[in-house]
N, C-alpha and C positions, 0 to 999 in steps of 0.2 A: 425461400420461405414465402408461402402464399399470404395474401392479404387477410384471408379468413383466420389463418393460424396466428397472424400478428395480433389481430383484434382479441382473440380468445386467450392468448398466453397469460396475460396479467390476471385474468379471472381464474385460470387453472392453478396459478401459483398462490393466489390469495389465501387459501386455507392454511398455508404454512407460515403465515405472518404472525401468528400468536406465539409469544414467548412463554416459557414454562419456568416458574420460579425455582423448582428443584434442580432443573438442568443448569440454569444460570448460576446458582449458588455452587453446585458441584463443580462447574467449570472454573469458577473462581478459585476453589480449593485446590483442584488438581492442576492448576496453573501457577498460582502464587507460592504454594508450599514447596513444590519441586524447585522453583526458581530460587527461593531463599536457601534451600539446602545446597543446591549446586553452587550458589554464590559463596556460601561458607566453605564448601569443599575446595573451591578454587583458591580462596584466601589461604586456607591451611596448607595447601599444596605448594605455596610459594616457598616454604622453608625447605622443600625438597628440590624442585626444579620448576622454572617458568614454563618449560615445555610440557611438563605434567599439568600445570595450571590450565593450559589451553584446552585440555580434554573436558573438564567440567565447565569451563568458560564457553566452549562451543555448544554444549548442551544447554547451558543457561541462556545463551543467545537465542536458541530455538524457543525456549519458554518465554523470553522477552518478546519475541515475535508474536507468540500466542497472547501475551498480555496486550499487545497493540491491537490485536483483532477484537479483544473484549472492549478496549477503548473505542475502537472504530464502530462497533455495534452500538455502544452507548451514544455516540454522536448521532446515530440514526434513530435513537430512542427505540431500538428493537430488542435490547438485551433484557430489559424488564418492562412490565406493564406500566409501572410508575415512572412518570417523567422525572420526578425528583430523585428517585433511585438511580436512574440513568445518569443524571447530572452529577450526583455525588460520586458514584463509582467511576464514572467516566473521567471526572477531574482527578481522582486518585490514580487511575491508570495512566492518565496523561502526565502526572508528575513522574511516574516510574519510567515512562517512555520519552519524556521531555517534550510533550505536545500539549499546548493549551487547548482545552476542550472546546470553547466557543469559537475561537479563531479558526481552528482546523475544521470544525464542523461546518462553518460557513463556507470555507473554500472547497471543502469536499462536496457539499451540496451543489455547488456550481459545477464541479466536475461531473457529477451525475446528470445534471440538466443540460450539459453541453458536450459530453463525450462524443467524439466523432464528427462534431460540427466544425467545418473548416472556417466558418465566419466568426466563431466564438472561442477560439483557442486562447490559451494564456493564463488560465486560472485553474490550479489544481491538476495540471496535466504535465506530460513530458513535452518539452519543446520539440515541435515537429514542423518541418517545412516541406512543401511540395517540391518536386523537382524543378518546376518552373520558377518558384520563388528562390530556390537555392541558386540556380544558374544565374538569375537576374540580380542576386545580392552582391554587394561590394565585397572586396577581399576580406576586410576585417570581420564582417558578419559571417562569411563562410568559414573563416578560421575559428571564430567563436563557436559556431555550430558544431564543427568537427571536434573541438576540444570538449565541448559540453557532452557529446555523445561518445567520447573516448571512455572505454570501460574503467580505466584507472581514475578518471575524473568523476564519472557518474556514480560508480559503486565504491570509490575510495574517498574522494574529497566531498562527494555529494552528501553523505550522511552527516559529515562534520558541519557543512554549511547549513543544511536544513535543520538538523536537530539542535545544534549548539548555538547557531547565530540567528537564522531566520525566525525560528519559533520563539525567540526571546522578545521580539518586538511586535507591537500591534500594527495591524495593517492600517492604511490611510482610510479614514472615514468610519472606523470601528466605533460602535456605540459604547456607552459607559459600562454596561453589563459585560460586554466582551472584553473591554480593556481591563476591568477589575479581575476577571477570571485569569487573564494572562499574567497580571501582577501577582495574584495569589499563587499561580502555578510556579512562577519564578522564585517567589519567596520560599515556598515549600521545597523546591529543588535545592536551593542554596542551603536551607536548614538541614536537609537530609545529608547532602554531600559534606557539609561542614562537620556534622556529628560523626560520620563514617571516617572522615580524614582524621578527626581528633582521636577516634577509637583505635584505628589500625595504622594510621600514618598515611600521608598523601601519596607516597610512592606506592605502597601496597594497593591503595584504592585505585590509582591510575592503572596499575598493572592488571588488576582484576576487572574492574568495571569498564576501564577503557577498552579492554579486549572484547568484553561482552557487547559493549555499545557499538564498536566498529563492525563486528560480525553481524549483529542483529540489524544495524542500519543498512548494511549492504544487502542483506536478505530482503528487507522491506522494500528498498528501491528496486531490487531485481524483480520481485513479485509484481510490483506496479508496472514495471517496464514490459515484462514478457506477456502480461495479460491484456495489453493494449497495442503491442507492437508485434504483428505477425503478418504473414502473407495474406493478402486479400482482406485485411482489416477494414472495417466499415468507416468511410469518410465521405461526407456529402456537404454541399453548400447548404446554407440555412433553409432555403426555399424547398429543398428536396429532403432535408433531414427528418428522420422519424425516430422517436424515443425508443420504441420497442426494437426496431431493427438495429439501432446503435447498441442496445443492450446485448442482444443475442448474436449479432454479427461483428460487433466491434469489441467484444469482451470474450476472451478465450476460456475454454474449459481446460484448466491446467491439471492434467491427470498425474498426480504425484503418488509415490509409494505411501502406504498407510501411515507410517511413522511421520513422514513429512507432512502428510495431510493433517495429522493430529496437531503437530507443532505450528502449522500455519493456519489453524482454526478453520479449515475447510474453505479458505478464501480462493482455492483453485476453482471452485464452482462460481467463478466471477460473473459469468453470464447470468446466473440466477440472482446474484446479489444486485447487479445493475438493473435487472428486470424488476425486482422488488426489494429495495433496501430495507424494508421492514421485516424481512425473513431473518431470524437470528442465525448466527453462523452454524449452530448445531442442528439446524433444519435444512441447510442448503443442499446437502447430499440427497436427503429424502425428497425434497422438492424436485431436484433434477431427475431422480429415478422414477418419479411418478408423473412426470410431465412429458409425454411422448415426443412432441415437437422439439424438445431440448436435446434429444438424442443426436440431432444432426448439427449441433453447433460446432464451430471451429475447436478442434482438440489439439492440445500441445502436451507432449510428454517431457520429462526431465531431459532426455537425450536430445529431442528436437529443439527444445528451448535453448540449449547450449549452442547448438548448431546455428539457429536463427539469430542468436545474439551477434553473430559476425556479419549479418546482413540486415541492415536497418530498413524495414519497409516504410515507404512513404506513399502518399496518395497524390495522383495527378489526375486532373479532370480528363476522363475518358481513357486513362492508362493505368489500370489497376495493378499490374505486376512489374512496375518499375521500382527498382531498389536504389538505395542511397549510393551503392557502388557505381551504378550507371551515372548518377548525378555527379559523382566525383570525377569520373572520366570526362563527362561533358564539360565540367568547369575547368579541367586541367589545373587544379590547385594542388 
């Protein structure tokens, strides 16, 4: 990508940054209503077979992923023009997805400001070591790194840790407003879970919502992983790091089938989102299609993403195509 294109990209995407109240409200309706219906069907199907329950639960997990995208847009204040509306709806969506609005919004803004910056890793991102760092690390750290990136840990235990545990506590140094929002989110979660357990029984609740939660959580972490972990993904030291390049070269275009694109709220156009977080999710595709330089961004399909999941790309100064598999051989662990 040329320097001229880099400078003009944000300007070209700017016209798509305006939210539309009708589209936002309609997206809320066509997301929340199907989710509730599918949740109810999953519950009713328990009387027949749990295996049957997994069918509506799987679909409901897709809509929960879409609910998270709405929450995500609200934390960027891009879903509505009104800041207050974004906060209210975002907090409500956060209750449904188990994410505190202010805390996650803070961490996620750091992710956007530092994505691909080798000197500012550690907040809101996937733990990534360069090959040099991995090889030089002590045995315990290398073991922890391998366990962290094991698919069963990352996509299985990961959602349980992040959603159920990590999100329940305030970060160190959080201001009062952020802390109170976390407390409010936790109280509302307990109230809703308590009412549902009282209404249908805790066993039924766990079978239905537990299944939805685990599937949706795995999908969420998977999306975040594949959109920043791919061959030739952008990584630079702070002195060489550039925001626009990190957005379009360090965030993939995850080209999904239309139904999956719908359920994931167009987040596959992740390069557009990182370029301009103020573009609402329902305008990401339009922004991509109407911005010529974005046609050449890294593209990943569902098939290639599954293949690449087995090969963890890492960045090494001056060695762009070194993979974690090579690092493992070098370390002899």
